[in-house]
DSSP file (Angstrom, degrees, kcal/mol; ACC not computed):
  #  RESIDUE AA STRUCTURE BP1 BP2  ACC     N-H-->O    O-->H-N    N-H-->O    O-->H-N    TCO  KAPPA ALPHA  PHI   PSI    X-CA   Y-CA   Z-CA
    1    1 A M              0   0    0      0, 0.0    31,-0.2     0, 0.0     2,-0.1   0.000 360.0 360.0 360.0 137.7    0.0    0.0    0.0
    2    2 A R  E     -a   32   0A   0     29,-0.7    31,-2.6    27,-0.1     2,-0.5  -0.412 360.0-138.2 -71.9 146.9    1.3    3.5   -0.9
    3    3 A T  E     -a   33   0A   0     86,-0.3    88,-2.2    29,-0.2     2,-0.5  -0.935  12.9-161.8-108.6 130.7    2.0    6.0    1.8
    4    4 A V  E     -ab  34  91A   0     29,-3.0    31,-3.5    -2,-0.5     2,-0.5  -0.950   5.2-155.5-113.2 129.7    0.9    9.6    1.4
    5    5 A I  E     -ab  35  92A   0     86,-3.5    88,-3.2    -2,-0.5     2,-0.4  -0.895   6.6-155.6-107.2 127.7    2.6   12.3    3.5
    6    6 A V  E     - b   0  93A   0     29,-2.3    88,-0.1    -2,-0.5     2,-0.1  -0.853   4.8-153.6-106.3 139.7    0.7   15.5    4.1
    7    7 A D     >  -     0   0    0     86,-2.0     4,-1.8    -2,-0.4     3,-0.2  -0.401  37.2 -87.2 -99.5-177.1    2.4   18.8    5.0
    8    8 A T  H  > S+     0   0    0      1,-0.2     4,-1.0     2,-0.2     3,-0.2   0.918 124.0  45.8 -59.6 -50.8    1.0   21.7    7.0
    9    9 A N  H  > S+     0   0    0      1,-0.2     4,-0.7     2,-0.2    -1,-0.2   0.808 108.6  58.1 -70.2 -25.0   -0.6   23.7    4.1
   10   10 A A  H >4 S+     0   0    0     83,-0.3     3,-0.7     1,-0.2    -1,-0.2   0.900 104.9  50.9 -65.6 -39.5   -2.2   20.5    2.8
   11   11 A L  H 3< S+     0   0    0     -4,-1.8     4,-0.3     1,-0.2    -1,-0.2   0.736 110.1  50.5 -68.8 -21.5   -3.9   20.0    6.1
   12   12 A M  H 3X S+     0   0    0     -4,-1.0     4,-2.3     1,-0.2     3,-0.4   0.573  86.4  87.8 -92.3 -10.1   -5.2   23.5    6.0
   13   13 A M  H <X>S+     0   0    0     -4,-0.7     4,-3.5    -3,-0.7     6,-1.0   0.866  80.3  60.0 -57.6 -39.7   -6.6   23.2    2.4
   14   14 A P  H  >5S+     0   0    0      0, 0.0     4,-0.9     0, 0.0    -1,-0.2   0.918 113.7  36.7 -56.8 -41.8  -10.0   21.9    3.6
   15   15 A A  H  45S+     0   0    0     -3,-0.4    -2,-0.2    -4,-0.3    -3,-0.1   0.866 125.8  38.5 -76.7 -36.7  -10.6   25.1    5.6
   16   16 A Q  H  <5S+     0   0    0     -4,-2.3    -3,-0.2     1,-0.1    -1,-0.1   0.828 134.9  15.4 -85.6 -33.0   -9.0   27.4    3.1
   17   17 A K  H  <5S-     0   0    0     -4,-3.5    -2,-0.1    -5,-0.2    -1,-0.1   0.446  95.1-116.0-123.6  -3.9  -10.1   25.9   -0.2
   18   18 A G     << +     0   0    0     -5,-0.9     2,-0.3    -4,-0.9    -3,-0.1   0.733  58.1 159.2  73.4  21.0  -13.0   23.5    0.6
   19   19 A I        -     0   0    0     -6,-1.0     2,-1.2     1,-0.1    -1,-0.2  -0.597  43.7-137.5 -79.4 134.7  -10.9   20.6   -0.6
   20   20 A D     >  -     0   0    0     -2,-0.3     4,-2.6     1,-0.2     5,-0.3  -0.780  24.2-168.6 -89.0  93.7  -11.9   17.1    0.7
   21   21 A L  H  > S+     0   0    0     -2,-1.2     4,-2.5     1,-0.2     5,-0.2   0.891  77.6  46.7 -55.9 -50.4   -8.4   16.0    1.3
   22   22 A E  H  > S+     0   0    0      1,-0.2     4,-2.5     2,-0.2    -1,-0.2   0.932 114.9  45.7 -61.2 -47.5   -9.0   12.3    1.9
   23   23 A N  H  > S+     0   0    0      1,-0.2     4,-2.3     2,-0.2    -1,-0.2   0.898 113.8  49.1 -64.6 -40.4  -11.3   11.9   -1.1
   24   24 A E  H  X S+     0   0    0     -4,-2.6     4,-1.7     2,-0.2    -1,-0.2   0.913 112.3  47.6 -66.3 -42.5   -9.0   13.8   -3.5
   25   25 A V  H  X S+     0   0    0     -4,-2.5     4,-2.8    -5,-0.3     5,-0.5   0.929 113.4  48.1 -63.9 -44.6   -6.0   11.8   -2.4
   26   26 A T  H  X S+     0   0    0     -4,-2.5     4,-1.9    -5,-0.2    -2,-0.2   0.882 108.4  55.2 -63.7 -38.3   -7.9    8.5   -2.8
   27   27 A R  H  < S+     0   0    0     -4,-2.3    -1,-0.2    -5,-0.2    -2,-0.2   0.884 116.6  37.2 -60.3 -38.5   -9.1    9.6   -6.2
   28   28 A L  H  < S+     0   0    0     -4,-1.7    -2,-0.2    -5,-0.1    -1,-0.2   0.864 133.8  19.3 -82.9 -37.9   -5.5   10.2   -7.3
   29   29 A V  H  < S-     0   0    0     -4,-2.8     2,-0.2     1,-0.3    -3,-0.2   0.679  90.9-140.3-109.8 -23.9   -3.7    7.3   -5.6
   30   30 A G     <  +     0   0    0     -4,-1.9    -1,-0.3    -5,-0.5     2,-0.1  -0.605  68.7   6.7  87.7-157.4   -6.3    4.7   -4.7
   31   31 A K  S    S+     0   0    0     -2,-0.2   -29,-0.7    -4,-0.1     2,-0.3  -0.392  86.1 144.1 -62.8 129.3   -6.1    2.9   -1.5
   32   32 A C  E     -a    2   0A   0    -31,-0.2     2,-0.6    -2,-0.1   -29,-0.2  -0.961  51.5-108.2-156.8 168.9   -3.3    4.4    0.6
   33   33 A E  E     -a    3   0A   0    -31,-2.6   -29,-3.0    -2,-0.3     2,-0.5  -0.951  29.3-148.7-107.5 123.9   -2.2    5.3    4.1
   34   34 A I  E     -a    4   0A   0     -2,-0.6    35,-1.8   -31,-0.2     2,-0.3  -0.811  20.6-173.0 -93.9 127.4   -2.2    9.0    4.8
   35   35 A T  E     -ac   5  69A   0    -31,-3.5   -29,-2.3    -2,-0.5    35,-0.2  -0.870  18.8-150.9-122.7 153.9    0.4   10.0    7.3
   36   36 A V  E     - c   0  70A   0     33,-2.7    35,-2.2    -2,-0.3   -29,-0.1  -0.980  23.1-129.6-122.8 117.4    1.3   13.2    9.1
   37   37 A P  E >>  - c   0  71A   0      0, 0.0     4,-1.8     0, 0.0     3,-1.1  -0.355  19.9-122.1 -63.0 145.3    4.9   13.8   10.1
   38   38 A S  H 3> S+     0   0    0     33,-2.5     4,-2.3     1,-0.3     5,-0.2   0.821 113.3  60.3 -58.7 -31.3    5.4   14.8   13.8
   39   39 A I  H 3> S+     0   0    0     32,-0.2     4,-1.6     1,-0.2    -1,-0.3   0.828 104.4  49.8 -66.6 -29.9    7.1   18.0   12.6
   40   40 A V  H <> S+     0   0    0     -3,-1.1     4,-2.7     2,-0.2    -2,-0.2   0.897 107.8  52.8 -73.0 -41.4    3.9   19.0   10.8
   41   41 A V  H  X S+     0   0    0     -4,-1.8     4,-2.5     1,-0.2    -2,-0.2   0.923 109.3  50.3 -58.1 -44.1    1.9   18.3   13.9
   42   42 A D  H  X S+     0   0    0     -4,-2.3     4,-1.8     1,-0.2    -1,-0.2   0.910 110.7  48.8 -61.1 -42.5    4.2   20.6   15.9
   43   43 A E  H  X S+     0   0    0     -4,-1.6     4,-2.2     2,-0.2    -2,-0.2   0.911 110.8  49.6 -66.0 -42.0    3.8   23.3   13.3
   44   44 A I  H  X S+     0   0    0     -4,-2.7     4,-1.6     1,-0.2    -2,-0.2   0.930 109.5  52.1 -61.3 -45.1    0.0   23.1   13.2
   45   45 A N  H  < S+     0   0    0     -4,-2.5     4,-0.4     1,-0.2    -1,-0.2   0.867 110.2  49.2 -60.3 -36.0   -0.1   23.3   17.0
   46   46 A H  H >< S+     0   0    0     -4,-1.8     3,-1.1     1,-0.2    -1,-0.2   0.891 107.9  53.9 -68.0 -40.5    2.0   26.4   16.8
   47   47 A L  H >< S+     0   0    0     -4,-2.2     3,-1.7     1,-0.3    -2,-0.2   0.767  94.2  69.4 -68.0 -25.7   -0.3   28.0   14.2
   48   48 A V  T 3< S+     0   0    0     -4,-1.6    -1,-0.3     1,-0.3    -2,-0.2   0.775  93.4  59.9 -62.5 -24.8   -3.3   27.5   16.5
   49   49 A C  T <  S+     0   0    0     -3,-1.1    -1,-0.3    -4,-0.4    -2,-0.2   0.546  91.7  88.9 -80.8  -7.3   -1.8   30.1   18.7
   50   50 A R  S <  S-     0   0    0     -3,-1.7     2,-0.2    -4,-0.2    -3,-0.0  -0.159  78.4-106.9 -81.5-178.6   -1.9   32.7   15.9
   51   51 A E    >>  +     0   0    0      4,-0.1     4,-0.6     3,-0.0     3,-0.6  -0.656  65.5   0.5-106.7 162.7   -4.8   35.1   15.1
   52   52 A G  H 3> S-     0   0    0     -2,-0.2     4,-1.8     1,-0.2     3,-0.3  -0.210 115.6  -9.4  73.2-148.1   -7.3   35.3   12.3
   53   53 A K  H 3> S+     0   0    0      1,-0.2     4,-2.6     2,-0.2     5,-0.2   0.824 129.9  57.7 -62.4 -36.3   -7.8   33.0    9.3
   54   54 A I  H <> S+     0   0    0     -3,-0.6     4,-2.5     1,-0.2    -1,-0.2   0.929 107.0  48.9 -60.9 -44.5   -4.6   31.0    9.9
   55   55 A R  H  X S+     0   0    0     -4,-0.6     4,-2.1    -3,-0.3    -2,-0.2   0.916 111.3  49.4 -61.4 -44.5   -5.7   30.1   13.4
   56   56 A S  H  X S+     0   0    0     -4,-1.8     4,-1.8     1,-0.2    -1,-0.2   0.927 113.1  45.6 -61.9 -46.3   -9.1   29.0   12.1
   57   57 A A  H  X S+     0   0    0     -4,-2.6     4,-2.4     1,-0.2    -1,-0.2   0.872 110.8  54.4 -65.1 -37.2   -7.5   26.8    9.4
   58   58 A A  H  X S+     0   0    0     -4,-2.5     4,-2.4    -5,-0.2    -1,-0.2   0.863 105.4  53.1 -66.0 -36.0   -5.0   25.4   11.8
   59   59 A R  H  X S+     0   0    0     -4,-2.1     4,-1.8     2,-0.2    -1,-0.2   0.911 109.3  48.2 -65.3 -41.8   -7.9   24.3   14.2
   60   60 A V  H  X S+     0   0    0     -4,-1.8     4,-2.0     1,-0.2    -2,-0.2   0.925 111.4  51.5 -61.8 -43.4   -9.5   22.5   11.3
   61   61 A A  H  X S+     0   0    0     -4,-2.4     4,-2.4     1,-0.2    -2,-0.2   0.894 105.2  56.1 -60.3 -41.1   -6.2   20.9   10.5
   62   62 A Q  H  X S+     0   0    0     -4,-2.4     4,-0.8     1,-0.2    -1,-0.2   0.901 109.6  45.2 -58.4 -42.0   -5.8   19.8   14.2
   63   63 A S  H  < S+     0   0    0     -4,-1.8     3,-0.4     1,-0.2     4,-0.2   0.854 111.8  52.6 -71.9 -32.5   -9.1   17.9   14.0
   64   64 A L  H >< S+     0   0    0     -4,-2.0     3,-2.1     1,-0.2     4,-0.4   0.860  97.5  66.1 -69.2 -36.0   -8.2   16.4   10.6
   65   65 A I  H >< S+     0   0    0     -4,-2.4     3,-1.9     1,-0.3    -1,-0.2   0.837  88.9  67.6 -54.5 -34.9   -4.8   15.1   12.0
   66   66 A K  T 3< S+     0   0    0     -4,-0.8    -1,-0.3    -3,-0.4    -2,-0.2   0.703  94.0  58.5 -61.6 -19.4   -6.7   12.7   14.3
   67   67 A R  T <  S+     0   0    0     -3,-2.1    -1,-0.3    -4,-0.2     2,-0.2   0.601 104.3  59.6 -85.1 -12.0   -8.0   10.8   11.2
   68   68 A F  S <  S-     0   0    0     -3,-1.9     2,-0.5    -4,-0.4   -33,-0.2  -0.662  91.2 -96.1-116.9 167.9   -4.4   10.0   10.0
   69   69 A R  E     -c   35   0A   0    -35,-1.8   -33,-2.7    -2,-0.2     2,-0.5  -0.717  33.1-142.2 -85.1 129.4   -1.4    8.2   11.4
   70   70 A I  E     -c   36   0A   0     -2,-0.5     2,-0.4   -35,-0.2   -35,-0.0  -0.794  18.2-162.3 -91.1 131.0    1.2   10.4   13.0
   71   71 A V  E     -c   37   0A   0    -35,-2.2   -33,-2.5    -2,-0.5     2,-0.4  -0.939  21.3-119.0-118.7 137.1    4.8    9.4   12.2
   72   72 A K        -     0   0    0     -2,-0.4    -2,-0.0   -35,-0.2     0, 0.0  -0.589  37.6-173.8 -71.9 124.1    7.9   10.4   14.1
   73   73 A T        -     0   0    0     -2,-0.4     8,-0.1     2,-0.1     7,-0.1  -0.973  16.7-135.9-125.5 136.1   10.2   12.2   11.7
   74   74 A P        +     0   0    0      0, 0.0    10,-0.2     0, 0.0   -35,-0.1  -0.341  66.8  29.0 -78.8 168.0   13.7   13.5   12.3
   75   75 A G  S    S-     0   0    0     -2,-0.1     2,-0.3     8,-0.1    -2,-0.1  -0.238  85.3 -81.3  81.5-170.1   14.9   16.9   11.2
   76   76 A T    >>  -     0   0    0     -2,-0.0     4,-1.7   -37,-0.0     3,-0.5  -0.942  68.4 -23.5-135.8 156.5   12.9   20.0   10.8
   77   77 A G  H 3> S-     0   0    0     -2,-0.3     4,-1.4     1,-0.2     3,-0.5   0.053 116.3 -12.1  50.5-145.7   10.6   21.7    8.3
   78   78 A D  H 3> S+     0   0    0      1,-0.2     4,-2.7     2,-0.2    -1,-0.2   0.851 132.8  58.4 -59.4 -38.8   10.6   20.8    4.6
   79   79 A Q  H <> S+     0   0    0     -3,-0.5     4,-2.7     1,-0.2    -1,-0.2   0.877 103.3  53.4 -63.4 -36.4   13.9   18.9    4.8
   80   80 A G  H  X S+     0   0    0     -4,-1.7     4,-2.0    -3,-0.5    -1,-0.2   0.889 110.5  47.4 -63.2 -38.7   12.4   16.5    7.3
   81   81 A I  H  X S+     0   0    0     -4,-1.4     4,-2.7     2,-0.2    -2,-0.2   0.927 112.8  48.3 -67.5 -45.5    9.5   15.8    5.0
   82   82 A V  H  X S+     0   0    0     -4,-2.7     4,-2.5     2,-0.2     5,-0.2   0.936 112.4  48.6 -60.4 -47.7   11.8   15.3    2.0
   83   83 A D  H  X S+     0   0    0     -4,-2.7     4,-2.3     1,-0.2    -1,-0.2   0.910 113.3  46.9 -61.1 -43.2   14.0   12.9    4.0
   84   84 A Y  H  X S+     0   0    0     -4,-2.0     4,-2.2    -5,-0.2    -1,-0.2   0.919 111.2  51.2 -65.8 -43.1   11.1   10.9    5.2
   85   85 A A  H  X>S+     0   0    0     -4,-2.7     5,-1.9     1,-0.2     4,-1.1   0.902 111.3  48.4 -61.3 -41.3    9.5   10.7    1.8
   86   86 A K  H  <5S+     0   0    0     -4,-2.5     3,-0.4     3,-0.2    -1,-0.2   0.938 110.2  52.5 -61.2 -47.2   12.8    9.5    0.3
   87   87 A K  H  <5S+     0   0    0     -4,-2.3    -2,-0.2     1,-0.2    -1,-0.2   0.885 122.3  27.7 -59.3 -42.9   13.2    6.9    3.0
   88   88 A I  H  <5S-     0   0    0     -4,-2.2    -1,-0.2    -5,-0.1   -85,-0.2   0.431 103.5-120.8-101.9   0.8    9.7    5.3    2.6
   89   89 A K  T  <5 +     0   0    0     -4,-1.1   -86,-0.3    -3,-0.4    -3,-0.2   0.938  58.2 165.0  56.8  48.8    9.3    6.2   -1.1
   90   90 A G      < -     0   0    0     -5,-1.9     2,-0.4    -6,-0.2   -86,-0.2  -0.322  41.3-117.8 -92.1 173.4    6.1    8.1   -0.3
   91   91 A I  E     -b    4   0A   0    -88,-2.2   -86,-3.5    17,-0.1     2,-0.4  -0.926  28.9-143.9-109.4 136.2    4.0   10.7   -2.1
   92   92 A V  E     -bd   5 110A   0     17,-2.3    19,-3.0    -2,-0.4     2,-0.6  -0.879   4.2-151.5-110.2 133.7    3.8   14.2   -0.6
   93   93 A V  E     +bd   6 111A   0    -88,-3.2   -86,-2.0    -2,-0.4   -83,-0.3  -0.908  41.4 132.5 -99.4 118.3    0.8   16.4   -0.5
   94   94 A T        -     0   0    0     17,-2.5    19,-0.2    -2,-0.6    -2,-0.0  -0.987  46.7-162.4-157.6 157.5    1.8   20.1   -0.5
   95   95 A N        +     0   0    0     -2,-0.3     2,-0.6    17,-0.2    17,-0.1   0.164  55.9 124.0-124.5  13.4    1.2   23.4   -2.1
   96   96 A D     >  -     0   0    0      1,-0.2     4,-3.0     2,-0.0     5,-0.2  -0.663  56.0-147.3 -76.8 117.3    4.4   25.0   -0.9
   97   97 A K  H  > S+     0   0    0     -2,-0.6     4,-2.0     1,-0.2    -1,-0.2   0.897  94.3  43.8 -55.8 -48.8    6.2   26.2   -4.0
   98   98 A E  H  > S+     0   0    0      2,-0.2     4,-2.2     1,-0.2    -1,-0.2   0.888 114.4  49.5 -68.7 -38.8    9.7   25.6   -2.7
   99   99 A L  H  > S+     0   0    0      2,-0.2     4,-2.7     1,-0.2     5,-0.2   0.920 109.3  52.8 -65.6 -42.8    8.9   22.2   -1.2
  100  100 A K  H  X S+     0   0    0     -4,-3.0     4,-2.6     1,-0.2    -2,-0.2   0.920 109.5  49.6 -57.1 -43.9    7.3   21.1   -4.5
  101  101 A K  H  X S+     0   0    0     -4,-2.0     4,-2.6    -5,-0.2    -1,-0.2   0.931 111.8  47.2 -62.0 -46.2   10.4   22.1   -6.4
  102  102 A E  H  X S+     0   0    0     -4,-2.2     4,-1.5     2,-0.2    -1,-0.2   0.905 112.2  50.1 -63.2 -40.9   12.7   20.2   -4.1
  103  103 A L  H  <>S+     0   0    0     -4,-2.7     5,-3.2     1,-0.2    -2,-0.2   0.925 112.5  46.6 -63.2 -44.3   10.4   17.1   -4.2
  104  104 A R  H ><5S+     0   0    0     -4,-2.6     3,-1.5     1,-0.2    -2,-0.2   0.902 109.3  54.7 -64.0 -40.9   10.4   17.2   -8.0
  105  105 A D  H 3<5S+     0   0    0     -4,-2.6    -1,-0.2     1,-0.3    -2,-0.2   0.812 112.8  43.1 -63.1 -29.8   14.2   17.7   -8.2
  106  106 A T  T 3<5S-     0   0    0     -4,-1.5    -1,-0.3    -3,-0.2    -2,-0.2   0.243 117.6-114.8 -99.9  11.9   14.6   14.6   -6.0
  107  107 A E  T < 5 +     0   0    0     -3,-1.5    -3,-0.2     1,-0.2    -2,-0.1   0.826  63.8 148.6  60.0  37.5   12.0   12.7   -8.1
  108  108 A I      < -     0   0    0     -5,-3.2    -1,-0.2    -6,-0.1    -2,-0.1  -0.896  52.8-111.8 -98.1 127.7    9.5   12.3   -5.2
  109  109 A P        -     0   0    0      0, 0.0   -17,-2.3     0, 0.0     2,-0.4  -0.271  35.0-156.9 -60.8 144.4    5.9   12.3   -6.4
  110  110 A V  E     -dE  92 122A   0     12,-2.7    12,-2.9   -19,-0.2     2,-0.5  -0.977  15.4-160.0-129.2 135.3    3.8   15.4   -5.4
  111  111 A I  E     +dE  93 121A   0    -19,-3.0   -17,-2.5    -2,-0.4     2,-0.3  -0.966  29.5 167.3-108.7 130.3    0.1   16.0   -5.0
  112  112 A Y  E     - E   0 120A   0      8,-2.5     8,-2.7    -2,-0.5     2,-0.2  -0.919  40.6 -83.1-143.2 164.4   -0.7   19.7   -5.1
  113  113 A L  E     - E   0 119A   0     -2,-0.3     2,-0.4     6,-0.2     6,-0.2  -0.496  42.2-171.7 -71.6 132.3   -3.7   22.1   -5.5
  114  114 A R  E >>  - E   0 118A   0      4,-3.4     4,-1.3    -2,-0.2     3,-1.2  -0.991  65.5 -10.4-129.2 124.9   -4.8   22.7   -9.0
  115  115 A G  T 34 S-     0   0    0     -2,-0.4    -1,-0.1     1,-0.3     4,-0.1   0.705 107.1 -83.8  66.1  21.1   -7.4   25.3  -10.0
  116  116 A N  T 34 S+     0   0    0      2,-0.2    -1,-0.3     1,-0.1     3,-0.1   0.490 124.5  60.7  63.3   4.3   -8.4   26.1   -6.4
  117  117 A N  T <4 S+     0   0    0     -3,-1.2     2,-0.3     1,-0.3    -2,-0.2   0.465 100.8  27.7-141.2   0.2  -10.9   23.1   -6.3
  118  118 A H  E  <  -E  114   0A   0     -4,-1.3    -4,-3.4   -99,-0.1    -1,-0.3  -0.983  68.1-113.9-155.0 166.2   -9.0   19.8   -6.9
  119  119 A L  E     -E  113   0A   0     -2,-0.3     2,-0.3    -6,-0.2    -6,-0.2  -0.719  22.4-158.2-103.3 154.6   -5.7   18.1   -6.4
  120  120 A E  E     -E  112   0A   0     -8,-2.7    -8,-2.5    -2,-0.3     2,-0.4  -0.969  10.0-137.3-131.9 147.5   -3.3   16.9   -9.1
  121  121 A L  E     -E  111   0A   0     -2,-0.3     2,-0.4   -10,-0.2   -10,-0.2  -0.890  19.7-175.5-108.3 133.7   -0.6   14.3   -8.9
  122  122 A N  E     +E  110   0A   0    -12,-2.9   -12,-2.7    -2,-0.4     3,-0.1  -0.995  60.3  16.7-130.0 132.5    2.8   14.8  -10.6
  123  123 A G  S    S+     0   0    0     -2,-0.4     2,-0.4   -14,-0.2    -1,-0.1   0.653  91.3 104.5  92.2  17.3    5.7   12.3  -10.9
  124  124 A W        +     0   0    0    -14,-0.1     2,-0.4   -16,-0.1    -1,-0.2  -0.991  36.8 178.0-136.2 131.1    4.1    9.0  -10.1
  125  125 A C              0   0    0     -2,-0.4    -3,-0.0    -3,-0.1     0, 0.0  -0.996 360.0 360.0-126.5 134.9    3.1    6.1  -12.4
  126  126 A E              0   0    0     -2,-0.4    -1,-0.1     0, 0.0   -97,-0.0   0.470 360.0 360.0 -82.2 360.0    1.7    2.9  -11.0
């Protein structure tokens, strides 16, 4: 079974863009396990302390995290996600421009927001 790794902004897409993250990922990849790196959980928890729209989206993300498996990941930020994805040969869901570029440069498949209403997969063939 494929493993899909979600980053912080992917977890906030449901609140910000109305994306059904689970259904979109399943539509693109089929049966898979969606995981959340511990570094992403930490970042979401930090964002909940902010004000405004970010806080609201982070709260939605916090509740969404409970539906997925949390995995302990070494490192920090984007590099921790890249290293984990390489290690397990996972697919990463992100809309972070710089992270997408790094993932593509290292030939890690990426799922990203396309057209503000659906996700698209790049770099993976079954």
